[in-house]
N, CA, C and O atoms as a MOPAC input file, in Angstrom:
PM7 MOZYME 1SCF
protein

 N    -25.63800 1   -36.86100 1     7.14300 1
 C    -24.27700 1   -36.36800 1     7.15100 1
 C    -23.31900 1   -37.46600 1     7.60200 1
 O    -22.25000 1   -37.62800 1     7.01300 1
 N    -23.68600 1   -38.22500 1     8.64100 1
 C    -22.82400 1   -39.29200 1     9.12900 1
 C    -22.60800 1   -40.34700 1     8.06700 1
 O    -21.51200 1   -40.89200 1     7.94400 1
 N    -23.67100 1   -40.64900 1     7.27800 1
 C    -23.54300 1   -41.64700 1     6.21100 1
 C    -22.54800 1   -41.19300 1     5.16100 1
 O    -21.79000 1   -42.00300 1     4.62700 1
 N    -22.54700 1   -39.90900 1     4.86500 1
 C    -21.61700 1   -39.38800 1     3.87000 1
 C    -20.18100 1   -39.51000 1     4.37000 1
 O    -19.28100 1   -39.81800 1     3.58800 1
 N    -19.95700 1   -39.27300 1     5.65200 1
 C    -18.61900 1   -39.34000 1     6.21900 1
 C    -18.11700 1   -40.78700 1     6.27100 1
 O    -16.91600 1   -41.02700 1     6.14500 1
 N    -19.03300 1   -41.75900 1     6.45700 1
 C    -18.63600 1   -43.16300 1     6.50400 1
 C    -18.09900 1   -43.62700 1     5.16100 1
 O    -17.21700 1   -44.48300 1     5.10600 1
 N    -18.62200 1   -43.07200 1     4.08600 1
 C    -18.20600 1   -43.48800 1     2.75000 1
 C    -16.99700 1   -42.72000 1     2.23100 1
 O    -16.53600 1   -42.96700 1     1.11600 1
 N    -16.48800 1   -41.80400 1     3.02100 1
 C    -15.35100 1   -40.99100 1     2.60000 1
 C    -14.07200 1   -41.81800 1     2.66600 1
 O    -13.73600 1   -42.37100 1     3.71300 1
 N    -13.37000 1   -41.89900 1     1.55700 1
 C    -12.12300 1   -42.65600 1     1.48200 1
 C    -11.03900 1   -41.73500 1     0.93000 1
 O    -11.24000 1   -41.02800 1    -0.05700 1
 N     -9.89800 1   -41.76200 1     1.58700 1
 C     -8.76500 1   -40.97400 1     1.10300 1
 C     -7.77700 1   -41.92400 1     0.46700 1
 O     -7.22200 1   -42.79800 1     1.13300 1
 N     -7.56000 1   -41.75200 1    -0.82100 1
 C     -6.60700 1   -42.61200 1    -1.52000 1
 C     -5.20400 1   -42.05200 1    -1.34600 1
 O     -5.02700 1   -40.93600 1    -0.85700 1
 N     -4.22100 1   -42.82600 1    -1.74500 1
 C     -2.82700 1   -42.41200 1    -1.61500 1
 C     -2.53300 1   -41.11400 1    -2.34900 1
 O     -1.69300 1   -40.33300 1    -1.90100 1
 N     -3.21000 1   -40.86600 1    -3.47200 1
 C     -2.96700 1   -39.64300 1    -4.24500 1
 C     -3.41700 1   -38.40600 1    -3.48900 1
 O     -2.83000 1   -37.33500 1    -3.64500 1
 N     -4.44400 1   -38.54100 1    -2.68000 1
 C     -4.99600 1   -37.40600 1    -1.96000 1
 C     -4.28900 1   -37.15600 1    -0.63100 1
 O     -4.55600 1   -36.15400 1     0.03200 1
 N     -3.40100 1   -38.04800 1    -0.24300 1
 C     -2.75500 1   -37.96600 1     1.05000 1
 C     -1.44100 1   -37.17100 1     1.00000 1
 O     -0.58400 1   -37.34000 1     1.86600 1
 N     -1.28400 1   -36.31400 1     0.00000 1
 C     -0.06800 1   -35.52200 1    -0.13600 1
 C     -0.15000 1   -34.28000 1     0.73200 1
 O     -1.23300 1   -33.75300 1     0.98900 1
 N      1.01800 1   -33.81600 1     1.18200 1
 C      1.07000 1   -32.58900 1     1.97300 1
 C      0.83100 1   -31.38500 1     1.09000 1
 O      1.29800 1   -31.32900 1    -0.04800 1
 N      0.10500 1   -30.42700 1     1.61900 1
 C     -0.09200 1   -29.17500 1     0.90500 1
 C      1.04700 1   -28.23200 1     1.26400 1
 O      1.46000 1   -28.15700 1     2.42100 1
 N      1.55200 1   -27.51600 1     0.27000 1
 C      2.64000 1   -26.56800 1     0.49400 1
 C      2.12300 1   -25.17800 1     0.18400 1
 O      1.63700 1   -24.92300 1    -0.91800 1
 N      2.22600 1   -24.28700 1     1.14300 1
 C      1.80500 1   -22.90500 1     0.96300 1
 C      3.04300 1   -22.03500 1     0.90200 1
 O      3.88100 1   -22.06800 1     1.80300 1
 N      3.15700 1   -21.26400 1    -0.15300 1
 C      4.28500 1   -20.36000 1    -0.27900 1
 C      3.94400 1   -19.02700 1     0.35300 1
 O      2.78100 1   -18.62400 1     0.39000 1
 N      4.97000 1   -18.34100 1     0.85300 1
 C      4.76500 1   -17.00200 1     1.38600 1
 C      4.33600 1   -16.07000 1     0.27200 1
 O      4.71100 1   -16.24600 1    -0.88700 1
 N      3.55300 1   -15.08500 1     0.63700 1
 C      3.12800 1   -14.08400 1    -0.33000 1
 C      4.31800 1   -13.21000 1    -0.69200 1
 O      4.83500 1   -12.49300 1     0.16400 1
 N      4.75500 1   -13.25300 1    -1.92200 1
 C      5.93200 1   -12.51900 1    -2.37600 1
 C      5.58500 1   -11.10200 1    -2.80100 1
 O      6.45800 1   -10.37200 1    -3.27000 1
 N      4.31900 1   -10.69300 1    -2.64600 1
 C      3.88300 1    -9.37400 1    -3.07600 1
 C      4.26300 1    -8.27100 1    -2.09100 1
 O      4.20800 1    -7.09200 1    -2.44100 1
 N      4.64400 1    -8.63000 1    -0.87700 1
 C      4.94900 1    -7.60700 1     0.10900 1
 C      6.28100 1    -6.96100 1    -0.20500 1
 O      7.14600 1    -7.56400 1    -0.83900 1
 N      6.43400 1    -5.73900 1     0.24300 1
 C      7.58800 1    -4.94300 1    -0.11500 1
 C      8.67600 1    -4.96900 1     0.94200 1
 O      8.45700 1    -5.35300 1     2.09100 1
 N      9.83400 1    -4.55400 1     0.52200 1
 C     10.89900 1    -4.21400 1     1.45100 1
 C     11.08800 1    -2.71500 1     1.33500 1
 O     10.52000 1    -2.08700 1     0.44100 1
 N     11.86800 1    -2.13700 1     2.21500 1
 C     12.02800 1    -0.68400 1     2.21300 1
 C     12.64600 1    -0.17000 1     0.92200 1
 O     12.41700 1     0.98600 1     0.56300 1
 N     13.41100 1    -0.97400 1     0.22000 1
 C     14.08100 1    -0.50300 1    -0.98000 1
 C     13.29300 1    -0.67600 1    -2.26100 1
 O     13.76600 1    -0.26300 1    -3.32000 1
 N     12.11700 1    -1.26800 1    -2.21100 1
 C     11.32900 1    -1.55100 1    -3.41000 1
 C     10.50200 1    -0.33300 1    -3.78300 1
 O      9.46500 1    -0.06700 1    -3.17500 1
 N     10.96500 1     0.40900 1    -4.78600 1
 C     10.30100 1     1.65500 1    -5.16700 1
 C      8.94100 1     1.43600 1    -5.81500 1
 O      8.19000 1     2.39400 1    -5.99600 1
 N      8.60800 1     0.20100 1    -6.16900 1
 C      7.29200 1    -0.06700 1    -6.75600 1
 C      6.15800 1     0.17600 1    -5.76600 1
 O      5.00000 1     0.27200 1    -6.17300 1
 N      6.46500 1     0.27500 1    -4.49100 1
 C      5.43900 1     0.42200 1    -3.47000 1
 C      5.37100 1     1.83400 1    -2.90000 1
 O      4.77900 1     2.04500 1    -1.84200 1
 N      5.96900 1     2.79600 1    -3.58700 1
 C      5.97900 1     4.18600 1    -3.13000 1
 C      5.28100 1     5.08700 1    -4.13500 1
 O      5.34800 1     4.86700 1    -5.34400 1
 N      4.61300 1     6.09900 1    -3.61400 1
 C      4.05900 1     7.17800 1    -4.42100 1
 C      4.62500 1     8.48500 1    -3.89300 1
 O      4.90300 1     8.61700 1    -2.70100 1
 N      4.79200 1     9.44400 1    -4.78600 1
 C      5.05900 1    10.81400 1    -4.37100 1
 C      3.79300 1    11.58400 1    -4.68100 1
 O      3.24800 1    11.49000 1    -5.78100 1
 N      3.32900 1    12.34700 1    -3.70200 1
 C      2.07500 1    13.07200 1    -3.88100 1
 C      2.18200 1    14.51000 1    -3.42600 1
 O      3.05600 1    14.88600 1    -2.64500 1
 N      1.25200 1    15.30300 1    -3.94900 1
 C      1.15400 1    16.71100 1    -3.56600 1
 C     -0.28000 1    17.15500 1    -3.79800 1
 O     -0.87400 1    16.86700 1    -4.83600 1
 N     -0.83000 1    17.86700 1    -2.80900 1
 C     -2.15900 1    18.43100 1    -2.99500 1
 C     -2.03900 1    19.72600 1    -3.77900 1
 O     -1.10600 1    20.50300 1    -3.57500 1
 N     -2.97100 1    19.94900 1    -4.66100 1
 C     -2.95900 1    21.11300 1    -5.53700 1
 C     -3.46500 1    22.33200 1    -4.76100 1
 O     -4.58100 1    22.81000 1    -4.96400 1
 N     -2.60000 1    22.81500 1    -3.86600 1
 C     -2.91900 1    23.98900 1    -3.05800 1
 C     -1.62800 1    24.55300 1    -2.47600 1
 O     -0.64700 1    23.83200 1    -2.28900 1
 N     -1.64200 1    25.84500 1    -2.19400 1
 C     -0.54200 1    26.47500 1    -1.47400 1
 C     -0.91600 1    26.71000 1    -0.02200 1
 O     -0.09400 1    27.17500 1     0.76700 1
 N     -2.15900 1    26.39000 1     0.33600 1
 C     -2.62800 1    26.57700 1     1.70900 1
 C     -2.05300 1    25.49300 1     2.60800 1
 O     -1.81000 1    24.36600 1     2.17600 1
 N     -1.83900 1    25.86000 1     3.87800 1
 C     -1.39200 1    24.88900 1     4.86600 1
 C     -2.55400 1    23.97800 1     5.22800 1
 O     -3.71500 1    24.38800 1     5.20300 1
 N     -2.22600 1    22.74100 1     5.56400 1
 C     -3.22400 1    21.79600 1     6.05200 1
 C     -2.57400 1    20.94600 1     7.12700 1
 O     -1.34900 1    20.84700 1     7.19500 1
 N     -3.38200 1    20.34300 1     7.95400 1
 C     -2.89200 1    19.51200 1     9.04000 1
 C     -2.49000 1    18.15100 1     8.46700 1
 O     -3.34100 1    17.36500 1     8.05200 1
 N     -1.18600 1    17.88600 1     8.45100 1
 C     -0.65700 1    16.66400 1     7.84800 1
 C     -1.17600 1    15.41500 1     8.56300 1
 O     -1.49600 1    14.42200 1     7.90900 1
 N     -1.26300 1    15.45200 1     9.89200 1
 C     -1.72800 1    14.28300 1    10.63800 1
 C     -3.19000 1    13.95800 1    10.33700 1
 O     -3.54800 1    12.79300 1    10.16600 1
 N     -4.02100 1    14.97800 1    10.27400 1
 C     -5.42700 1    14.75000 1     9.93000 1
 C     -5.53500 1    14.21100 1     8.51100 1
 O     -6.31400 1    13.29300 1     8.25400 1
 N     -4.75700 1    14.77800 1     7.58300 1
 C     -4.79300 1    14.32700 1     6.19500 1
 C     -4.39800 1    12.86200 1     6.09000 1
 O     -5.09600 1    12.08000 1     5.44400 1
 N     -3.28600 1    12.47500 1     6.71900 1
 C     -2.83200 1    11.08300 1     6.56300 1
 C     -3.81600 1    10.10100 1     7.18700 1
 O     -4.01200 1     9.00800 1     6.65600 1
 N     -4.44100 1    10.47200 1     8.31200 1
 C     -5.44800 1     9.58900 1     8.90200 1
 C     -6.67600 1     9.45500 1     8.00600 1
 O     -7.23000 1     8.36700 1     7.85000 1
 N     -7.09100 1    10.57000 1     7.42500 1
 C     -8.26700 1    10.54200 1     6.55600 1
 C     -7.99200 1     9.75700 1     5.26900 1
 O     -8.82200 1     8.95600 1     4.84000 1
 N     -6.82500 1     9.99000 1     4.65400 1
 C     -6.50600 1     9.28200 1     3.41100 1
 C     -6.34300 1     7.77900 1     3.67400 1
 O     -6.79000 1     6.96200 1     2.87000 1
 N     -5.71500 1     7.41400 1     4.78200 1
 C     -5.56400 1     5.99400 1     5.11700 1
 C     -6.93500 1     5.34300 1     5.31100 1
 O     -7.15000 1     4.20300 1     4.90000 1
 N     -7.85700 1     6.07200 1     5.93700 1
 C     -9.21100 1     5.53700 1     6.13500 1
 C     -9.95500 1     5.39700 1     4.80300 1
 O    -10.67500 1     4.42000 1     4.59500 1
 N     -9.78700 1     6.34800 1     3.92000 1
 C    -10.45700 1     6.30300 1     2.61600 1
 C     -9.88700 1     5.17800 1     1.75500 1
 O    -10.63500 1     4.45800 1     1.09300 1
 N     -8.55800 1     5.02800 1     1.76400 1
 C     -7.91100 1     4.02500 1     0.91500 1
 C     -8.07600 1     2.60900 1     1.43300 1
 O     -7.96700 1     1.65500 1     0.66300 1
 N     -8.33600 1     2.45200 1     2.72600 1
 C     -8.59400 1     1.13200 1     3.32400 1
 C     -7.54000 1     0.09200 1     2.92500 1
 O     -7.87300 1    -0.99600 1     2.45500 1
 N     -6.30200 1     0.43600 1     3.11600 1
 C     -5.20100 1    -0.45100 1     2.77200 1
 C     -5.21800 1    -1.69300 1     3.65900 1
 O     -5.32400 1    -1.58800 1     4.88100 1
 N     -5.11400 1    -2.85500 1     3.04600 1
 C     -5.13000 1    -4.10800 1     3.80700 1
 C     -3.85100 1    -4.32400 1     4.59600 1
 O     -3.88800 1    -4.88900 1     5.68800 1
 N     -2.73000 1    -3.88600 1     4.06400 1
 C     -1.43400 1    -4.12000 1     4.71100 1
 C     -0.84800 1    -2.87100 1     5.33600 1
 O      0.25700 1    -2.92100 1     5.87800 1
 N     -1.54700 1    -1.76000 1     5.27800 1
 C     -1.07600 1    -0.52800 1     5.89600 1
 C     -0.48600 1     0.44100 1     4.88600 1
 O     -0.13800 1     0.07300 1     3.76400 1
 N     -0.38700 1     1.68300 1     5.31600 1
 C      0.17000 1     2.73900 1     4.48200 1
 C      0.84100 1     3.74700 1     5.41400 1
 O      0.32200 1     4.05700 1     6.48600 1
 N      1.99600 1     4.25100 1     4.99600 1
 C      2.72800 1     5.24800 1     5.77400 1
 C      2.91800 1     6.50300 1     4.94200 1
 O      3.10800 1     6.43100 1     3.72800 1
 N      2.86800 1     7.65000 1     5.59700 1
 C      3.03800 1     8.93900 1     4.94200 1
 C      4.25100 1     9.63900 1     5.53300 1
 O      4.46200 1     9.59600 1     6.74500 1
 N      5.04600 1    10.27900 1     4.69400 1
 C      6.20300 1    11.04700 1     5.14600 1
 C      6.21600 1    12.37700 1     4.40500 1
 O      6.21600 1    12.41100 1     3.17400 1
 N      6.22700 1    13.47200 1     5.16300 1
 C      6.32000 1    14.80900 1     4.57500 1
 C      7.75700 1    15.00400 1     4.10700 1
 O      8.68200 1    14.93900 1     4.91600 1
 N      7.95800 1    15.24300 1     2.80900 1
 C      9.31400 1    15.40200 1     2.27200 1
 C      9.58200 1    16.83900 1     1.83300 1
 O     10.55400 1    17.09800 1     1.12400 1
 N      8.74100 1    17.75900 1     2.24100 1
 C      8.98200 1    19.17600 1     1.99500 1
 C      8.38400 1    19.68500 1     0.69900 1
 O      8.00700 1    18.91400 1    -0.18300 1
 N      8.30700 1    21.01100 1     0.60700 1
 C      7.74800 1    21.68800 1    -0.57000 1
 C      6.35100 1    21.20200 1    -0.91800 1
 O      5.97400 1    21.15300 1    -2.08900 1
 N      5.57600 1    20.84000 1     0.11800 1
 C      4.20300 1    20.39800 1    -0.10700 1
 C      4.09600 1    18.95900 1    -0.59000 1
 O      2.99400 1    18.47900 1    -0.85700 1
 N      5.22400 1    18.26500 1    -0.70600 1
 C      5.21300 1    16.88500 1    -1.20500 1
 C      5.22400 1    15.88900 1    -0.06000 1
 O      5.67600 1    16.18500 1     1.04600 1
 N      4.72000 1    14.71000 1    -0.35200 1
 C      4.74900 1    13.62300 1     0.62000 1
 C      5.12000 1    12.33700 1    -0.09300 1
 O      4.85000 1    12.15300 1    -1.28000 1
 N      5.73500 1    11.47100 1     0.65500 1
 C      6.05400 1    10.14000 1     0.17600 1
 C      5.08000 1     9.18800 1     0.84400 1
 O      4.90000 1     9.23400 1     2.06100 1
 N      4.45200 1     8.32700 1     0.05900 1
 C      3.46800 1     7.39000 1     0.57800 1
 C      3.97900 1     5.98500 1     0.31400 1
 O      4.26900 1     5.62600 1    -0.82700 1
 N      4.08800 1     5.19200 1     1.37200 1
 C      4.57900 1     3.82600 1     1.24600 1
 C      3.45000 1     2.84200 1     1.48700 1
 O      2.72500 1     2.93100 1     2.47800 1
 N      3.31500 1     1.89200 1     0.55200 1
 C      2.35400 1     0.80900 1     0.68300 1
 C      3.13300 1    -0.48100 1     0.92300 1
 O      4.33900 1    -0.54300 1     0.68800 1
 N      2.43300 1    -1.50400 1     1.39100 1
 C      3.08500 1    -2.76700 1     1.71000 1
 C      2.54400 1    -3.94100 1     0.90800 1
 O      2.89500 1    -5.09500 1     1.15600 1
 N      1.69100 1    -3.63200 1    -0.05000 1
 C      1.17300 1    -4.69400 1    -0.91700 1
 C      0.79300 1    -4.09000 1    -2.26400 1
 O      0.26200 1    -2.98300 1    -2.34300 1
 N      1.07500 1    -4.83600 1    -3.30000 1
 C      0.81700 1    -4.37400 1    -4.66900 1
 C     -0.66400 1    -4.05500 1    -4.90200 1
 O     -0.98300 1    -3.08900 1    -5.59600 1
 N     -1.56500 1    -4.85100 1    -4.33400 1
 C     -2.99500 1    -4.59400 1    -4.53500 1
 C     -3.41000 1    -3.25200 1    -3.94800 1
 O     -4.24900 1    -2.55800 1    -4.52200 1
 N     -2.82900 1    -2.88100 1    -2.80600 1
 C     -3.17900 1    -1.61000 1    -2.17300 1
 C     -2.75000 1    -0.42200 1    -3.03100 1
 O     -3.54000 1     0.49500 1    -3.25500 1
 N     -1.51300 1    -0.42800 1    -3.50900 1
 C     -1.03800 1     0.69100 1    -4.31900 1
 C     -1.77000 1     0.73300 1    -5.65600 1
 O     -2.06800 1     1.81300 1    -6.16400 1
 N     -2.05900 1    -0.42500 1    -6.22500 1
 C     -2.80400 1    -0.44500 1    -7.49500 1
 C     -4.21600 1     0.10300 1    -7.32300 1
 O     -4.72900 1     0.79400 1    -8.20300 1
 N     -4.84400 1    -0.20400 1    -6.18700 1
 C     -6.20500 1     0.30200 1    -5.93600 1
 C     -6.20100 1     1.82800 1    -5.85200 1
 O     -7.12300 1     2.47900 1    -6.34400 1
 N     -5.17100 1     2.39800 1    -5.23300 1
 C     -5.07300 1     3.85400 1    -5.13700 1
 C     -4.79800 1     4.45900 1    -6.51600 1
 O     -5.40600 1     5.46300 1    -6.88600 1
 N     -3.89500 1     3.85500 1    -7.26600 1
 C     -3.56600 1     4.39000 1    -8.59100 1
 C     -4.75000 1     4.28500 1    -9.55600 1
 O     -4.97400 1     5.18100 1   -10.36900 1
 N     -5.50100 1     3.19500 1    -9.46200 1
 C     -6.62800 1     2.99000 1   -10.37800 1
 C     -7.88700 1     3.70900 1    -9.92500 1
 O     -8.78400 1     3.95000 1   -10.73400 1
 N     -7.96900 1     4.05200 1    -8.65800 1
 C     -9.15500 1     4.71700 1    -8.11400 1
 C     -9.04200 1     6.21900 1    -8.26100 1
 O     -8.25700 1     6.73600 1    -9.05500 1
 N     -9.84300 1     6.89100 1    -7.48100 1
 C     -9.76700 1     8.35600 1    -7.49400 1
 C    -10.72200 1     8.96900 1    -8.48700 1
 O    -11.55700 1     8.26000 1    -9.04900 1
 N    -10.63100 1    10.23100 1    -8.71800 1
 C     -9.58100 1    11.13400 1    -8.23100 1
 C     -9.69000 1    11.33600 1    -6.72300 1
 O    -10.78200 1    11.29000 1    -6.15700 1
 N     -8.54400 1    11.55900 1    -6.08100 1
 C     -8.45500 1    11.72300 1    -4.63800 1
 C     -8.30500 1    13.19000 1    -4.29000 1
 O     -7.72200 1    13.96400 1    -5.04900 1
 N     -8.83500 1    13.56700 1    -3.13300 1
 C     -8.69900 1    14.95000 1    -2.67500 1
 C     -8.78300 1    14.99000 1    -1.15000 1
 O     -9.22200 1    14.03900 1    -0.50400 1
 N     -8.34800 1    16.12000 1    -0.60000 1
 C     -8.45000 1    16.37600 1     0.83300 1
 C     -8.83500 1    17.83700 1     0.99400 1
 O     -8.16900 1    18.71900 1     0.45200 1
 N     -9.89900 1    18.09700 1     1.73300 1
 C    -10.42700 1    19.45700 1     1.91600 1
 C    -10.61800 1    20.18100 1     0.57200 1
 O    -10.28300 1    21.35700 1     0.42900 1
 N    -11.15400 1    19.45900 1    -0.38700 1
 C    -11.42800 1    19.97700 1    -1.73800 1
 C    -10.17000 1    20.34700 1    -2.52300 1
 O    -10.24700 1    21.10600 1    -3.48800 1
 N     -9.02300 1    19.82300 1    -2.12300 1
 C     -7.78400 1    20.04200 1    -2.86700 1
 C     -7.40600 1    18.72600 1    -3.54400 1
 O     -7.16500 1    17.73100 1    -2.86000 1
 N     -7.34900 1    18.70600 1    -4.87500 1
 C     -7.01100 1    17.46600 1    -5.58600 1
 C     -5.60500 1    16.98400 1    -5.23200 1
 O     -4.69400 1    17.77900 1    -5.00300 1
 N     -5.45700 1    15.66100 1    -5.19300 1
 C     -4.17000 1    15.04200 1    -4.92000 1
 C     -3.53200 1    14.62200 1    -6.23600 1
 O     -4.11100 1    13.86000 1    -7.01100 1
 N     -2.33900 1    15.12600 1    -6.47100 1
 C     -1.54200 1    14.70100 1    -7.61800 1
 C     -0.59700 1    13.62500 1    -7.12600 1
 O      0.12300 1    13.83600 1    -6.15000 1
 N     -0.58500 1    12.46000 1    -7.78900 1
 C      0.29500 1    11.38000 1    -7.37300 1
 C      1.12900 1    10.89300 1    -8.54300 1
 O      0.69600 1    10.90700 1    -9.69500 1
 N      2.32700 1    10.46600 1    -8.21500 1
 C      3.26100 1     9.96800 1    -9.21700 1
 C      3.89300 1     8.70300 1    -8.68700 1
 O      4.41700 1     8.68400 1    -7.57300 1
 N      3.84700 1     7.64300 1    -9.47700 1
 C      4.36100 1     6.34600 1    -9.03000 1
 C      5.76600 1     6.06100 1    -9.52500 1
 O      6.56300 1     5.48500 1    -8.78500 1
 N      6.08900 1     6.43200 1   -10.71700 1
 C      7.37400 1     6.07400 1   -11.30800 1
 C      8.48700 1     6.94400 1   -10.76200 1
 O      8.66800 1     8.08100 1   -11.20000 1
 N      9.22900 1     6.41400 1    -9.81000 1
 C     10.33700 1     7.16600 1    -9.24100 1
 C     11.59500 1     6.98300 1   -10.07600 1
 O     12.47100 1     7.84700 1   -10.08000 1
 N     11.68600 1     5.86800 1   -10.78000 1
 C     12.79000 1     5.63700 1   -11.70200 1
 C     14.16800 1     5.74000 1   -11.07600 1
 O     15.13200 1     6.06500 1   -11.76900 1
 N     14.28300 1     5.47600 1    -9.79800 1
 C     15.57600 1     5.50200 1    -9.15100 1
 C     16.09700 1     6.89400 1    -8.85000 1
 O     17.20500 1     7.04400 1    -8.33500 1
 N     15.30700 1     7.92100 1    -9.16700 1
 C     15.75900 1     9.28900 1    -8.88000 1
 C     15.79200 1     9.53100 1    -7.38300 1
 O     14.94100 1     9.03500 1    -6.64500 1
 N     16.75400 1    10.27600 1    -6.95000 1
 C     16.85500 1    10.61400 1    -5.54200 1
 C     15.83100 1    11.68500 1    -5.21300 1
 O     15.65500 1    12.64900 1    -5.95700 1
 N     15.16400 1    11.50000 1    -4.09400 1
 C     14.21100 1    12.49900 1    -3.62500 1
 C     14.84800 1    13.18100 1    -2.43300 1
 O     15.14500 1    12.53100 1    -1.43000 1
 N     15.05900 1    14.46800 1    -2.52700 1
 C     15.73500 1    15.21300 1    -1.46700 1
 C     14.99200 1    15.04200 1    -0.13700 1
 O     13.77300 1    15.19800 1    -0.05600 1
 N     15.75900 1    14.72200 1     0.88400 1
 C     15.19000 1    14.59300 1     2.21400 1
 C     14.51800 1    13.26300 1     2.47300 1
 O     13.84400 1    13.10800 1     3.49200 1
 N     14.68000 1    12.28900 1     1.57700 1
 C     13.99300 1    11.02500 1     1.73100 1
 C     14.96100 1     9.89200 1     2.01100 1
 O     15.93100 1     9.69300 1     1.27900 1
 N     14.69700 1     9.16700 1     3.05100 1
 C     15.43600 1     7.94800 1     3.37700 1
 C     14.37600 1     6.91000 1     3.71900 1
 O     13.61400 1     7.10800 1     4.66500 1
 N     14.30500 1     5.80000 1     2.96800 1
 C     13.23500 1     4.82500 1     3.20900 1
 C     13.21500 1     4.27700 1     4.63300 1
 O     12.16100 1     3.84100 1     5.09600 1
 N     14.33200 1     4.28300 1     5.33900 1
 C     14.37100 1     3.78200 1     6.70500 1
 C     13.56600 1     4.66800 1     7.64500 1
 O     13.14000 1     4.21200 1     8.70600 1
 N     13.35100 1     5.92800 1     7.27500 1
 C     12.60600 1     6.86200 1     8.11900 1
 C     11.14900 1     6.42500 1     8.25500 1
 O     10.51000 1     6.69600 1     9.27200 1
 N     10.62500 1     5.74900 1     7.23300 1
 C      9.20500 1     5.41200 1     7.21700 1
 C      8.82900 1     4.31200 1     8.18400 1
 O      7.64200 1     4.11600 1     8.44700 1
 N      9.76200 1     3.60900 1     8.70500 1
 C      9.43400 1     2.55100 1     9.66700 1
 C     10.36500 1     1.38500 1     9.54400 1
 O     11.08600 1     1.23400 1     8.55700 1
 N     10.33900 1     0.56600 1    10.55600 1
 C     11.22300 1    -0.59800 1    10.56400 1
 C     10.48400 1    -1.85100 1    10.17100 1
 O     11.07700 1    -2.92900 1    10.12500 1

């Protein structure tokens, strides 16, 4: 190993600085591409806190996921990285307590009653 290191030469071309760009895939609160609207196919009540903890554990989001109850059995789900939301959209089908989860990604700028992205976190 020492012999290999003795013969190591760095030429002028290799002596350039490496530049790392920030990951531009992360979201801001206003980026609707990172939100899902979901609803479980049931009229029965369920514990929202238990559901969000279980779904977050199942989805194993690398950058985190937030859930907000927006009424009428619907929830808003915020992701912080494109790979995480794509994995959820491409995976599944998802369910909680044997109730299928219906999810919709395309919000198309429509207003969702009772929803303010600032509520989900700072």
